[in-house]
C-alpha positions, 0 to 999 in steps of 0.5 A: 348413785346419780349421773348428776343430770335432771331427769323426769325420773330420778335415778334413785327411783329407778335403782330403788325399783330396778328388780321390779323392772328386771322381773316384769313386776311393774305396770306398763307406764312405769316400764316406759318410764324407766326405758325412757330413763335408761336411754338418757342416763348411761350409769343407770343403764350400765347397773340395769345391764349388770343386774340383768347379766347376774340375774341371767347367770343365776338362772343358768347356773341354779335354775334347774335346782328342785326346790323341796315341796315342804319348803315351797309350801312353807314359803307360800304360806309366809307369802299369803300371811304377808299378803293378807296383813296377818301378823306372822307367827314366830319360829319358837325362838322369838324370831318372826317367820316373815 
């Protein structure tokens, strides 16, 4: 998606990293860059608003569900494997567990 207007930060870059922005997982300078883009680009601002609303709805509807401790441990273990750069084990059926 692009509004067709030139921007310092391209619409595709903003949309590719929208969830990082929504989840506050980007450095401050990048957040500022995105905020400037949203001020200039109504299609990207609309997409941001829609994704933000969906995220809030999911949190409201599913935010209180307890995650089984064994599932949490498996997920955290896989995250650590990925972060360490190790090859992930498979599930015994030839599928990678990452």
